[in-house]
Chimera marker file (.cmm) of the C-alpha trace (Angstrom):
<marker_set name="trace">
<marker id="1" x="-0.005" y="0.029" z="0.222" r="1" g="1" b="0" radius="0.5"/>
<marker id="2" x="2.851" y="2.593" z="1.187" r="1" g="1" b="0" radius="0.5"/>
<marker id="3" x="4.268" y="2.217" z="-2.634" r="1" g="1" b="0" radius="0.5"/>
<marker id="4" x="1.327" y="3.787" z="-4.215" r="1" g="1" b="0" radius="0.5"/>
<marker id="5" x="1.097" y="6.709" z="-2.010" r="1" g="1" b="0" radius="0.5"/>
<marker id="6" x="4.874" y="7.057" z="-2.860" r="1" g="1" b="0" radius="0.5"/>
<marker id="7" x="4.412" y="7.079" z="-6.193" r="1" g="1" b="0" radius="0.5"/>
<marker id="8" x="1.963" y="9.510" z="-6.272" r="1" g="1" b="0" radius="0.5"/>
<marker id="9" x="3.811" y="12.081" z="-3.822" r="1" g="1" b="0" radius="0.5"/>
<marker id="10" x="6.993" y="11.210" z="-6.657" r="1" g="1" b="0" radius="0.5"/>
<marker id="11" x="5.151" y="12.287" z="-9.389" r="1" g="1" b="0" radius="0.5"/>
<marker id="12" x="3.503" y="15.306" z="-7.506" r="1" g="1" b="0" radius="0.5"/>
<marker id="13" x="7.145" y="16.635" z="-6.241" r="1" g="1" b="0" radius="0.5"/>
<marker id="14" x="8.455" y="15.764" z="-9.943" r="1" g="1" b="0" radius="0.5"/>
<marker id="15" x="5.871" y="17.943" z="-11.364" r="1" g="1" b="0" radius="0.5"/>
<marker id="16" x="6.515" y="21.097" z="-9.090" r="1" g="1" b="0" radius="0.5"/>
<marker id="17" x="9.841" y="21.051" z="-9.389" r="1" g="1" b="0" radius="0.5"/>
<marker id="18" x="9.480" y="20.931" z="-13.165" r="1" g="1" b="0" radius="0.5"/>
<marker id="19" x="6.479" y="23.444" z="-13.484" r="1" g="1" b="0" radius="0.5"/>
<marker id="20" x="4.845" y="20.836" z="-15.444" r="1" g="1" b="0" radius="0.5"/>
<marker id="21" x="1.222" y="20.779" z="-16.406" r="1" g="1" b="0" radius="0.5"/>
<marker id="22" x="-0.674" y="19.137" z="-13.691" r="1" g="1" b="0" radius="0.5"/>
<marker id="23" x="-1.920" y="16.526" z="-16.457" r="1" g="1" b="0" radius="0.5"/>
<marker id="24" x="1.340" y="15.606" z="-17.449" r="1" g="1" b="0" radius="0.5"/>
<marker id="25" x="2.876" y="13.567" z="-13.993" r="1" g="1" b="0" radius="0.5"/>
<marker id="26" x="-0.890" y="12.545" z="-13.673" r="1" g="1" b="0" radius="0.5"/>
<marker id="27" x="-0.367" y="10.630" z="-16.972" r="1" g="1" b="0" radius="0.5"/>
<marker id="28" x="3.025" y="8.964" z="-16.223" r="1" g="1" b="0" radius="0.5"/>
<marker id="29" x="1.576" y="8.368" z="-12.541" r="1" g="1" b="0" radius="0.5"/>
<marker id="30" x="-1.261" y="6.619" z="-14.143" r="1" g="1" b="0" radius="0.5"/>
<marker id="31" x="1.584" y="4.673" z="-16.488" r="1" g="1" b="0" radius="0.5"/>
<marker id="32" x="3.483" y="3.144" z="-13.929" r="1" g="1" b="0" radius="0.5"/>
<marker id="33" x="0.737" y="2.148" z="-11.658" r="1" g="1" b="0" radius="0.5"/>
<marker id="34" x="-0.649" y="-1.676" z="-12.022" r="1" g="1" b="0" radius="0.5"/>
<marker id="35" x="-3.752" y="-1.954" z="-13.668" r="1" g="1" b="0" radius="0.5"/>
<marker id="36" x="-5.565" y="-3.723" z="-10.140" r="1" g="1" b="0" radius="0.5"/>
<marker id="37" x="-5.385" y="-0.186" z="-8.434" r="1" g="1" b="0" radius="0.5"/>
<marker id="38" x="-8.100" y="1.691" z="-8.617" r="1" g="1" b="0" radius="0.5"/>
<marker id="39" x="-6.829" y="5.105" z="-7.627" r="1" g="1" b="0" radius="0.5"/>
<marker id="40" x="-10.396" y="7.492" z="-7.742" r="1" g="1" b="0" radius="0.5"/>
<marker id="41" x="-10.199" y="5.896" z="-3.872" r="1" g="1" b="0" radius="0.5"/>
<marker id="42" x="-8.017" y="6.345" z="-1.205" r="1" g="1" b="0" radius="0.5"/>
<marker id="43" x="-6.062" y="2.587" z="-1.025" r="1" g="1" b="0" radius="0.5"/>
<marker id="44" x="-7.927" y="1.659" z="2.286" r="1" g="1" b="0" radius="0.5"/>
<marker id="45" x="-11.248" y="2.557" z="0.936" r="1" g="1" b="0" radius="0.5"/>
<marker id="46" x="-11.801" y="1.069" z="-2.346" r="1" g="1" b="0" radius="0.5"/>
<marker id="47" x="-14.735" y="-0.871" z="-2.566" r="1" g="1" b="0" radius="0.5"/>
<marker id="48" x="-14.614" y="-4.363" z="-3.303" r="1" g="1" b="0" radius="0.5"/>
<marker id="49" x="-16.477" y="-4.864" z="-6.652" r="1" g="1" b="0" radius="0.5"/>
<marker id="50" x="-13.924" y="-2.181" z="-8.148" r="1" g="1" b="0" radius="0.5"/>
<marker id="51" x="-11.591" y="-4.105" z="-6.921" r="1" g="1" b="0" radius="0.5"/>
<marker id="52" x="-12.714" y="-7.346" z="-7.743" r="1" g="1" b="0" radius="0.5"/>
<marker id="53" x="-13.237" y="-5.894" z="-11.290" r="1" g="1" b="0" radius="0.5"/>
<marker id="54" x="-10.323" y="-4.523" z="-11.576" r="1" g="1" b="0" radius="0.5"/>
<marker id="55" x="-8.255" y="-7.560" z="-10.602" r="1" g="1" b="0" radius="0.5"/>
<marker id="56" x="-10.605" y="-10.189" z="-12.630" r="1" g="1" b="0" radius="0.5"/>
<marker id="57" x="-9.825" y="-7.513" z="-16.168" r="1" g="1" b="0" radius="0.5"/>
<marker id="58" x="-6.211" y="-7.421" z="-15.203" r="1" g="1" b="0" radius="0.5"/>
<marker id="59" x="-5.622" y="-11.292" z="-14.705" r="1" g="1" b="0" radius="0.5"/>
<marker id="60" x="-7.526" y="-12.385" z="-17.439" r="1" g="1" b="0" radius="0.5"/>
<marker id="61" x="-5.200" y="-9.746" z="-19.816" r="1" g="1" b="0" radius="0.5"/>
<marker id="62" x="-2.532" y="-11.773" z="-18.283" r="1" g="1" b="0" radius="0.5"/>
<marker id="63" x="-3.797" y="-15.313" z="-18.646" r="1" g="1" b="0" radius="0.5"/>
<marker id="64" x="-5.153" y="-14.271" z="-22.509" r="1" g="1" b="0" radius="0.5"/>
<marker id="65" x="-2.840" y="-11.408" z="-23.949" r="1" g="1" b="0" radius="0.5"/>
<marker id="66" x="-4.035" y="-12.268" z="-27.728" r="1" g="1" b="0" radius="0.5"/>
<marker id="67" x="-7.928" y="-12.000" z="-26.363" r="1" g="1" b="0" radius="0.5"/>
<marker id="68" x="-9.204" y="-8.200" z="-27.091" r="1" g="1" b="0" radius="0.5"/>
<marker id="69" x="-8.660" y="-6.103" z="-24.116" r="1" g="1" b="0" radius="0.5"/>
<marker id="70" x="-11.654" y="-3.675" z="-25.085" r="1" g="1" b="0" radius="0.5"/>
<marker id="71" x="-13.827" y="-6.444" z="-25.966" r="1" g="1" b="0" radius="0.5"/>
<marker id="72" x="-13.287" y="-8.043" z="-22.264" r="1" g="1" b="0" radius="0.5"/>
<marker id="73" x="-13.329" y="-4.179" z="-20.795" r="1" g="1" b="0" radius="0.5"/>
<marker id="74" x="-16.674" y="-3.456" z="-22.659" r="1" g="1" b="0" radius="0.5"/>
<marker id="75" x="-18.302" y="-7.057" z="-21.657" r="1" g="1" b="0" radius="0.5"/>
<marker id="76" x="-17.123" y="-6.166" z="-17.802" r="1" g="1" b="0" radius="0.5"/>
<marker id="77" x="-18.814" y="-2.908" z="-18.411" r="1" g="1" b="0" radius="0.5"/>
<marker id="78" x="-22.024" y="-3.591" z="-19.469" r="1" g="1" b="0" radius="0.5"/>
<marker id="79" x="-22.227" y="-6.248" z="-17.056" r="1" g="1" b="0" radius="0.5"/>
<marker id="80" x="-21.642" y="-3.864" z="-14.124" r="1" g="1" b="0" radius="0.5"/>
<marker id="81" x="-24.244" y="-1.269" z="-15.758" r="1" g="1" b="0" radius="0.5"/>
<marker id="82" x="-26.525" y="-3.542" z="-15.941" r="1" g="1" b="0" radius="0.5"/>
<marker id="83" x="-26.364" y="-5.162" z="-12.331" r="1" g="1" b="0" radius="0.5"/>
<marker id="84" x="-26.560" y="-1.196" z="-11.299" r="1" g="1" b="0" radius="0.5"/>
<marker id="85" x="-23.049" y="-1.734" z="-9.693" r="1" g="1" b="0" radius="0.5"/>
<marker id="86" x="-21.553" y="1.716" z="-10.094" r="1" g="1" b="0" radius="0.5"/>
<marker id="87" x="-18.778" y="1.616" z="-7.868" r="1" g="1" b="0" radius="0.5"/>
<marker id="88" x="-17.290" y="-1.590" z="-10.585" r="1" g="1" b="0" radius="0.5"/>
<marker id="89" x="-18.533" y="0.646" z="-13.572" r="1" g="1" b="0" radius="0.5"/>
<marker id="90" x="-16.649" y="3.580" z="-12.062" r="1" g="1" b="0" radius="0.5"/>
<marker id="91" x="-13.605" y="1.417" z="-11.820" r="1" g="1" b="0" radius="0.5"/>
<marker id="92" x="-12.833" y="-0.008" z="-15.268" r="1" g="1" b="0" radius="0.5"/>
<marker id="93" x="-14.469" y="3.466" z="-16.919" r="1" g="1" b="0" radius="0.5"/>
<marker id="94" x="-11.934" y="5.630" z="-14.557" r="1" g="1" b="0" radius="0.5"/>
<marker id="95" x="-9.334" y="3.182" z="-15.781" r="1" g="1" b="0" radius="0.5"/>
<marker id="96" x="-9.914" y="2.601" z="-19.484" r="1" g="1" b="0" radius="0.5"/>
<marker id="97" x="-12.514" y="4.643" z="-20.391" r="1" g="1" b="0" radius="0.5"/>
<marker id="98" x="-15.599" y="3.699" z="-21.902" r="1" g="1" b="0" radius="0.5"/>
<marker id="99" x="-14.394" y="0.821" z="-24.402" r="1" g="1" b="0" radius="0.5"/>
<marker id="100" x="-17.862" y="1.015" z="-26.516" r="1" g="1" b="0" radius="0.5"/>
<marker id="101" x="-19.341" y="4.279" z="-27.673" r="1" g="1" b="0" radius="0.5"/>
<marker id="102" x="-22.624" y="2.485" z="-27.627" r="1" g="1" b="0" radius="0.5"/>
<marker id="103" x="-22.233" y="2.121" z="-23.587" r="1" g="1" b="0" radius="0.5"/>
<marker id="104" x="-21.641" y="5.782" z="-22.944" r="1" g="1" b="0" radius="0.5"/>
<marker id="105" x="-24.872" y="7.185" z="-22.479" r="1" g="1" b="0" radius="0.5"/>
<marker id="106" x="-26.145" y="4.178" z="-19.837" r="1" g="1" b="0" radius="0.5"/>
<marker id="107" x="-22.726" y="5.258" z="-18.396" r="1" g="1" b="0" radius="0.5"/>
<marker id="108" x="-23.011" y="8.699" z="-18.165" r="1" g="1" b="0" radius="0.5"/>
<marker id="109" x="-26.573" y="8.109" z="-16.651" r="1" g="1" b="0" radius="0.5"/>
<marker id="110" x="-25.633" y="5.616" z="-13.959" r="1" g="1" b="0" radius="0.5"/>
<marker id="111" x="-22.676" y="7.996" z="-13.026" r="1" g="1" b="0" radius="0.5"/>
<marker id="112" x="-24.566" y="11.361" z="-12.825" r="1" g="1" b="0" radius="0.5"/>
<marker id="113" x="-27.266" y="9.160" z="-11.115" r="1" g="1" b="0" radius="0.5"/>
<marker id="114" x="-31.173" y="9.625" z="-11.033" r="1" g="1" b="0" radius="0.5"/>
<marker id="115" x="-31.374" y="13.090" z="-11.297" r="1" g="1" b="0" radius="0.5"/>
<marker id="116" x="-30.197" y="13.345" z="-14.789" r="1" g="1" b="0" radius="0.5"/>
<marker id="117" x="-32.557" y="11.169" z="-16.045" r="1" g="1" b="0" radius="0.5"/>
<marker id="118" x="-35.532" y="12.506" z="-18.310" r="1" g="1" b="0" radius="0.5"/>
<marker id="119" x="-38.690" y="10.647" z="-19.185" r="1" g="1" b="0" radius="0.5"/>
<marker id="120" x="-38.976" y="9.728" z="-22.927" r="1" g="1" b="0" radius="0.5"/>
<marker id="121" x="-41.819" y="11.939" z="-23.353" r="1" g="1" b="0" radius="0.5"/>
<marker id="122" x="-40.409" y="14.867" z="-21.937" r="1" g="1" b="0" radius="0.5"/>
<marker id="123" x="-37.056" y="14.395" z="-23.719" r="1" g="1" b="0" radius="0.5"/>
<marker id="124" x="-38.814" y="13.813" z="-26.964" r="1" g="1" b="0" radius="0.5"/>
<marker id="125" x="-40.706" y="16.857" z="-26.546" r="1" g="1" b="0" radius="0.5"/>
<marker id="126" x="-37.113" y="18.973" z="-26.431" r="1" g="1" b="0" radius="0.5"/>
<marker id="127" x="-35.724" y="17.613" z="-29.225" r="1" g="1" b="0" radius="0.5"/>
<marker id="128" x="-38.682" y="18.330" z="-31.741" r="1" g="1" b="0" radius="0.5"/>
<marker id="129" x="-38.138" y="21.608" z="-30.155" r="1" g="1" b="0" radius="0.5"/>
<marker id="130" x="-34.302" y="21.931" z="-30.521" r="1" g="1" b="0" radius="0.5"/>
<marker id="131" x="-35.565" y="20.618" z="-34.385" r="1" g="1" b="0" radius="0.5"/>
<marker id="132" x="-37.600" y="23.402" z="-35.181" r="1" g="1" b="0" radius="0.5"/>
<marker id="133" x="-35.451" y="26.013" z="-33.672" r="1" g="1" b="0" radius="0.5"/>
<marker id="134" x="-32.892" y="25.000" z="-35.642" r="1" g="1" b="0" radius="0.5"/>
<marker id="135" x="-35.085" y="24.495" z="-38.561" r="1" g="1" b="0" radius="0.5"/>
<marker id="136" x="-35.855" y="28.196" z="-38.264" r="1" g="1" b="0" radius="0.5"/>
<marker id="137" x="-32.381" y="29.698" z="-37.654" r="1" g="1" b="0" radius="0.5"/>
<marker id="138" x="-31.126" y="27.842" z="-40.600" r="1" g="1" b="0" radius="0.5"/>
<marker id="139" x="-34.064" y="29.152" z="-42.834" r="1" g="1" b="0" radius="0.5"/>
<marker id="140" x="-33.038" y="32.752" z="-41.814" r="1" g="1" b="0" radius="0.5"/>
<marker id="141" x="-29.707" y="32.250" z="-42.890" r="1" g="1" b="0" radius="0.5"/>
<link id1="1" id2="2" r="1" g="1" b="0" radius="0.2"/>
<link id1="2" id2="3" r="1" g="1" b="0" radius="0.2"/>
<link id1="3" id2="4" r="1" g="1" b="0" radius="0.2"/>
<link id1="4" id2="5" r="1" g="1" b="0" radius="0.2"/>
<link id1="5" id2="6" r="1" g="1" b="0" radius="0.2"/>
<link id1="6" id2="7" r="1" g="1" b="0" radius="0.2"/>
<link id1="7" id2="8" r="1" g="1" b="0" radius="0.2"/>
<link id1="8" id2="9" r="1" g="1" b="0" radius="0.2"/>
<link id1="9" id2="10" r="1" g="1" b="0" radius="0.2"/>
<link id1="10" id2="11" r="1" g="1" b="0" radius="0.2"/>
<link id1="11" id2="12" r="1" g="1" b="0" radius="0.2"/>
<link id1="12" id2="13" r="1" g="1" b="0" radius="0.2"/>
<link id1="13" id2="14" r="1" g="1" b="0" radius="0.2"/>
<link id1="14" id2="15" r="1" g="1" b="0" radius="0.2"/>
<link id1="15" id2="16" r="1" g="1" b="0" radius="0.2"/>
<link id1="16" id2="17" r="1" g="1" b="0" radius="0.2"/>
<link id1="17" id2="18" r="1" g="1" b="0" radius="0.2"/>
<link id1="18" id2="19" r="1" g="1" b="0" radius="0.2"/>
<link id1="19" id2="20" r="1" g="1" b="0" radius="0.2"/>
<link id1="20" id2="21" r="1" g="1" b="0" radius="0.2"/>
<link id1="21" id2="22" r="1" g="1" b="0" radius="0.2"/>
<link id1="22" id2="23" r="1" g="1" b="0" radius="0.2"/>
<link id1="23" id2="24" r="1" g="1" b="0" radius="0.2"/>
<link id1="24" id2="25" r="1" g="1" b="0" radius="0.2"/>
<link id1="25" id2="26" r="1" g="1" b="0" radius="0.2"/>
<link id1="26" id2="27" r="1" g="1" b="0" radius="0.2"/>
<link id1="27" id2="28" r="1" g="1" b="0" radius="0.2"/>
<link id1="28" id2="29" r="1" g="1" b="0" radius="0.2"/>
<link id1="29" id2="30" r="1" g="1" b="0" radius="0.2"/>
<link id1="30" id2="31" r="1" g="1" b="0" radius="0.2"/>
<link id1="31" id2="32" r="1" g="1" b="0" radius="0.2"/>
<link id1="32" id2="33" r="1" g="1" b="0" radius="0.2"/>
<link id1="33" id2="34" r="1" g="1" b="0" radius="0.2"/>
<link id1="34" id2="35" r="1" g="1" b="0" radius="0.2"/>
<link id1="35" id2="36" r="1" g="1" b="0" radius="0.2"/>
<link id1="36" id2="37" r="1" g="1" b="0" radius="0.2"/>
<link id1="37" id2="38" r="1" g="1" b="0" radius="0.2"/>
<link id1="38" id2="39" r="1" g="1" b="0" radius="0.2"/>
<link id1="39" id2="40" r="1" g="1" b="0" radius="0.2"/>
<link id1="40" id2="41" r="1" g="1" b="0" radius="0.2"/>
<link id1="41" id2="42" r="1" g="1" b="0" radius="0.2"/>
<link id1="42" id2="43" r="1" g="1" b="0" radius="0.2"/>
<link id1="43" id2="44" r="1" g="1" b="0" radius="0.2"/>
<link id1="44" id2="45" r="1" g="1" b="0" radius="0.2"/>
<link id1="45" id2="46" r="1" g="1" b="0" radius="0.2"/>
<link id1="46" id2="47" r="1" g="1" b="0" radius="0.2"/>
<link id1="47" id2="48" r="1" g="1" b="0" radius="0.2"/>
<link id1="48" id2="49" r="1" g="1" b="0" radius="0.2"/>
<link id1="49" id2="50" r="1" g="1" b="0" radius="0.2"/>
<link id1="50" id2="51" r="1" g="1" b="0" radius="0.2"/>
<link id1="51" id2="52" r="1" g="1" b="0" radius="0.2"/>
<link id1="52" id2="53" r="1" g="1" b="0" radius="0.2"/>
<link id1="53" id2="54" r="1" g="1" b="0" radius="0.2"/>
<link id1="54" id2="55" r="1" g="1" b="0" radius="0.2"/>
<link id1="55" id2="56" r="1" g="1" b="0" radius="0.2"/>
<link id1="56" id2="57" r="1" g="1" b="0" radius="0.2"/>
<link id1="57" id2="58" r="1" g="1" b="0" radius="0.2"/>
<link id1="58" id2="59" r="1" g="1" b="0" radius="0.2"/>
<link id1="59" id2="60" r="1" g="1" b="0" radius="0.2"/>
<link id1="60" id2="61" r="1" g="1" b="0" radius="0.2"/>
<link id1="61" id2="62" r="1" g="1" b="0" radius="0.2"/>
<link id1="62" id2="63" r="1" g="1" b="0" radius="0.2"/>
<link id1="63" id2="64" r="1" g="1" b="0" radius="0.2"/>
<link id1="64" id2="65" r="1" g="1" b="0" radius="0.2"/>
<link id1="65" id2="66" r="1" g="1" b="0" radius="0.2"/>
<link id1="66" id2="67" r="1" g="1" b="0" radius="0.2"/>
<link id1="67" id2="68" r="1" g="1" b="0" radius="0.2"/>
<link id1="68" id2="69" r="1" g="1" b="0" radius="0.2"/>
<link id1="69" id2="70" r="1" g="1" b="0" radius="0.2"/>
<link id1="70" id2="71" r="1" g="1" b="0" radius="0.2"/>
<link id1="71" id2="72" r="1" g="1" b="0" radius="0.2"/>
<link id1="72" id2="73" r="1" g="1" b="0" radius="0.2"/>
<link id1="73" id2="74" r="1" g="1" b="0" radius="0.2"/>
<link id1="74" id2="75" r="1" g="1" b="0" radius="0.2"/>
<link id1="75" id2="76" r="1" g="1" b="0" radius="0.2"/>
<link id1="76" id2="77" r="1" g="1" b="0" radius="0.2"/>
<link id1="77" id2="78" r="1" g="1" b="0" radius="0.2"/>
<link id1="78" id2="79" r="1" g="1" b="0" radius="0.2"/>
<link id1="79" id2="80" r="1" g="1" b="0" radius="0.2"/>
<link id1="80" id2="81" r="1" g="1" b="0" radius="0.2"/>
<link id1="81" id2="82" r="1" g="1" b="0" radius="0.2"/>
<link id1="82" id2="83" r="1" g="1" b="0" radius="0.2"/>
<link id1="83" id2="84" r="1" g="1" b="0" radius="0.2"/>
<link id1="84" id2="85" r="1" g="1" b="0" radius="0.2"/>
<link id1="85" id2="86" r="1" g="1" b="0" radius="0.2"/>
<link id1="86" id2="87" r="1" g="1" b="0" radius="0.2"/>
<link id1="87" id2="88" r="1" g="1" b="0" radius="0.2"/>
<link id1="88" id2="89" r="1" g="1" b="0" radius="0.2"/>
<link id1="89" id2="90" r="1" g="1" b="0" radius="0.2"/>
<link id1="90" id2="91" r="1" g="1" b="0" radius="0.2"/>
<link id1="91" id2="92" r="1" g="1" b="0" radius="0.2"/>
<link id1="92" id2="93" r="1" g="1" b="0" radius="0.2"/>
<link id1="93" id2="94" r="1" g="1" b="0" radius="0.2"/>
<link id1="94" id2="95" r="1" g="1" b="0" radius="0.2"/>
<link id1="95" id2="96" r="1" g="1" b="0" radius="0.2"/>
<link id1="96" id2="97" r="1" g="1" b="0" radius="0.2"/>
<link id1="97" id2="98" r="1" g="1" b="0" radius="0.2"/>
<link id1="98" id2="99" r="1" g="1" b="0" radius="0.2"/>
<link id1="99" id2="100" r="1" g="1" b="0" radius="0.2"/>
<link id1="100" id2="101" r="1" g="1" b="0" radius="0.2"/>
<link id1="101" id2="102" r="1" g="1" b="0" radius="0.2"/>
<link id1="102" id2="103" r="1" g="1" b="0" radius="0.2"/>
<link id1="103" id2="104" r="1" g="1" b="0" radius="0.2"/>
<link id1="104" id2="105" r="1" g="1" b="0" radius="0.2"/>
<link id1="105" id2="106" r="1" g="1" b="0" radius="0.2"/>
<link id1="106" id2="107" r="1" g="1" b="0" radius="0.2"/>
<link id1="107" id2="108" r="1" g="1" b="0" radius="0.2"/>
<link id1="108" id2="109" r="1" g="1" b="0" radius="0.2"/>
<link id1="109" id2="110" r="1" g="1" b="0" radius="0.2"/>
<link id1="110" id2="111" r="1" g="1" b="0" radius="0.2"/>
<link id1="111" id2="112" r="1" g="1" b="0" radius="0.2"/>
<link id1="112" id2="113" r="1" g="1" b="0" radius="0.2"/>
<link id1="113" id2="114" r="1" g="1" b="0" radius="0.2"/>
<link id1="114" id2="115" r="1" g="1" b="0" radius="0.2"/>
<link id1="115" id2="116" r="1" g="1" b="0" radius="0.2"/>
<link id1="116" id2="117" r="1" g="1" b="0" radius="0.2"/>
<link id1="117" id2="118" r="1" g="1" b="0" radius="0.2"/>
<link id1="118" id2="119" r="1" g="1" b="0" radius="0.2"/>
<link id1="119" id2="120" r="1" g="1" b="0" radius="0.2"/>
<link id1="120" id2="121" r="1" g="1" b="0" radius="0.2"/>
<link id1="121" id2="122" r="1" g="1" b="0" radius="0.2"/>
<link id1="122" id2="123" r="1" g="1" b="0" radius="0.2"/>
<link id1="123" id2="124" r="1" g="1" b="0" radius="0.2"/>
<link id1="124" id2="125" r="1" g="1" b="0" radius="0.2"/>
<link id1="125" id2="126" r="1" g="1" b="0" radius="0.2"/>
<link id1="126" id2="127" r="1" g="1" b="0" radius="0.2"/>
<link id1="127" id2="128" r="1" g="1" b="0" radius="0.2"/>
<link id1="128" id2="129" r="1" g="1" b="0" radius="0.2"/>
<link id1="129" id2="130" r="1" g="1" b="0" radius="0.2"/>
<link id1="130" id2="131" r="1" g="1" b="0" radius="0.2"/>
<link id1="131" id2="132" r="1" g="1" b="0" radius="0.2"/>
<link id1="132" id2="133" r="1" g="1" b="0" radius="0.2"/>
<link id1="133" id2="134" r="1" g="1" b="0" radius="0.2"/>
<link id1="134" id2="135" r="1" g="1" b="0" radius="0.2"/>
<link id1="135" id2="136" r="1" g="1" b="0" radius="0.2"/>
<link id1="136" id2="137" r="1" g="1" b="0" radius="0.2"/>
<link id1="137" id2="138" r="1" g="1" b="0" radius="0.2"/>
<link id1="138" id2="139" r="1" g="1" b="0" radius="0.2"/>
<link id1="139" id2="140" r="1" g="1" b="0" radius="0.2"/>
<link id1="140" id2="141" r="1" g="1" b="0" radius="0.2"/>
</marker_set>
């Protein structure tokens, strides 16, 4: 556990010493960490499901490197979203991004929480109003 904290501190100090943009040491830190580490939580507070899915993905990728990593990650993310496991979905997305474009809307809705969801009728009304406004604006140009 202590090695991760030392790595974080090292990259923070290097970034400060060389006046790097904050994203630069963060990218190097991410590249040096084991893919089993869920960096968005303190080490002692990583949710079990998040740790499990990261370990499972990393182990599978080690055992069968010829199998598409993106396919495996997409399957794991899809399963986490279907099960409503936001910790696992968040861990996958934080470490690997969203490996499949079709999962992005579901991932965003899940991560943003229940307050962001609109009813289908409201969404359809807003889309129709937008199309009408866009048509009027482009006709005037």
